[in-house]
N, C-alpha and C positions, 0 to 999 in steps of 0.2 A: 343781266341778260338771263334768258330762260335756262340756258345750260348751266350757268353759275348757280342759279337758284336750285336746280335739281341736284347739283353736286353738294351744295350746302345742306340740303335736306338729307341726302344720303350719308354725309359725314356725321351729322347730328344723330341720325338714326343708328348708325354703327356705334358711335360713342355712347349713346344712351341705352339702347336696347341690347346690343351685342356685347359691348365692353372691350372689343379688340378690333383693330382694323389694320390693314396693310395697304399702303398706297402703291399702285403699280402704274405702268405705262409712262414712267418718267425716264427721259433719256439719261444714259450714263450707267455706271456700274451699280450692281445691286450689292447689298451687304453680303459678305461671305458668311457661311454657316458658322464659323468660329466667332466672328464679330457679333453676329446675331445672338449666339448662345451667351457670349460674355455680357452683352447688354441686358438680356433678359435675366441673367443671374443677379443683376443689381437689385431686383425687387425682392430677393430673398435676404438681403443684408439687413442687419438691425437698423432701426431708424437713426441711431446715432451715426453710423457709417454713411447712410444716405444723406444726412444733413450736411455732410462735408461737401456734397455736390449740389447744394441748394441753388436755385435760380435767385437772382438779385431781389425780386419782389417778395421772396419769402425770408431772405436774410440780406439786408442792404450792405453788410460788410463783405459779401461775396462779389467778385468782379464780373461774373457771367450774367449778362442782362437777359438774353433770350434763351440761352441753353442751360441745361442742368435739370436736376430732379425737382419734382414738385409733389407734395403729399396729397393724400385724400382730402377733399374739400367738402365737408358736410354741407348739404343744402345746394350744392352745385348739381345741375341736372345730369352731368355725365358721371359723377361719383367715381373718380378714378385717380390713381397716382400715375405718374409718368416721368419720362425723361425726354426733354427736347434736345435733339442732337443737331450739331452743325455739320457742314460738309467734310470736316476733318475725319469724322467717323467712317464715312463711306470712301473717301478719296485720299485720305492720308493727312498727316499733320501739316504738310506744306500748304494746304488749302485754308488753314486758319490764319487770320490777320488780326493781331491785337488792335483794339480800339474800334473795330468794325463789328457791331452787334450781330450782323447777319452771318459773319464768317468767324466769329470768336470761337476759340477752342471749347470743346465739350468737356466739362468736368467728368472725370471717370475715377473709380476707386483704384487703389493700389491692387496690383495683381494678387498679392498675398491675402487680401480681404475677400476675394471671390472664391466661391466653392469650386473645387476641381472636378467633383463627380456628382452624380445624382444622389448618392448616399450622403455626401457632404452637404448638398443642398437641403436634403430632408432633415439632417441633423441641425442645420442652421435654423430652419423654420421651426422645428420642434423646440429648440433651445430658447426661442423667443417667447414661448408660452409659459403661463404659470402652471403650478401643479394640478389645479382643478381642470384646466383646459387639456393638459396632457393626458390625465386619467380618462377624461371623457372620450378623447380620440382613441386611446388604447382600447377601451372597452368597445367602442364603436367598430374598430377594426376587426375585433373578434366576431362581430355580427356579420361582417362581409363588406365588399366594396360598395354595396348599396345597403342601407339599413333604415329601419323604421324608428323614428324618434320616440314613439310611444313605448316600444319595447326597450329602447335604450334608457328612457326615463325610469321605467320599472326596474331594470337591472341596477341602475345607479341610485335608486331611491330618491329621484329628483322630481320636481313638479314639471309637467310637460311644457307649460308656457315658458318657464325659466330656461329649460333646456333648448327649446326652439330659439329663444333669444340668443343664447350662448352659441349655438350652431350657426345662426345667421351671422353673428359677429365674427366667428372663426372664418366663415366664408368671405366676408367683406374685407376684413383686416389682414388675414393671412393666406387666403385662397387655398385653404386645405380641404374644405368640403363645399359642395354646392347642392342646392335644392334639386330633388329628383321626383317631385310630386307632393301630394298632400302628406305632410308629416314624414316625408322620406328625404334622405340625403345620400350623396355618394361622394367617395373620395376622388 
């Protein structure tokens, strides 16, 4: 139908160009602020912890067919990682029915694995970096919330093209910086 075609295009545009979307207008309860915060903090976990929540198609030993975490998929037009959730997340565990892929329980990490504060979240993200990446971000932070990659390359004694590649990777893989113009980035 024309309405479905418009919706499909809007979803693909949001997933491809914007990188984040929220679906609204669905009857029922919305996610609580605490539940939303808990789910978003999953993306700060090390990959090893996220793999424990894999969807079946990424790890056939996992029981969850439709729900669970999926990693970045190079070459896919939406270039995203995500977690597909079941109704148990919004409405409670009694909505999960074993054996039914549409209502199966959503795999979630242990509470102890989740960061409790923004400081914990930042430490978890920085802890996943290697020494060179950490040094690059530490020096960049001295230059300000928005910084020029050319100046950063000069301070670090790096080649600009290699630094631009590193900053782009830090943005895509860890979501720590994002482009802010020609050779400019921001935290």
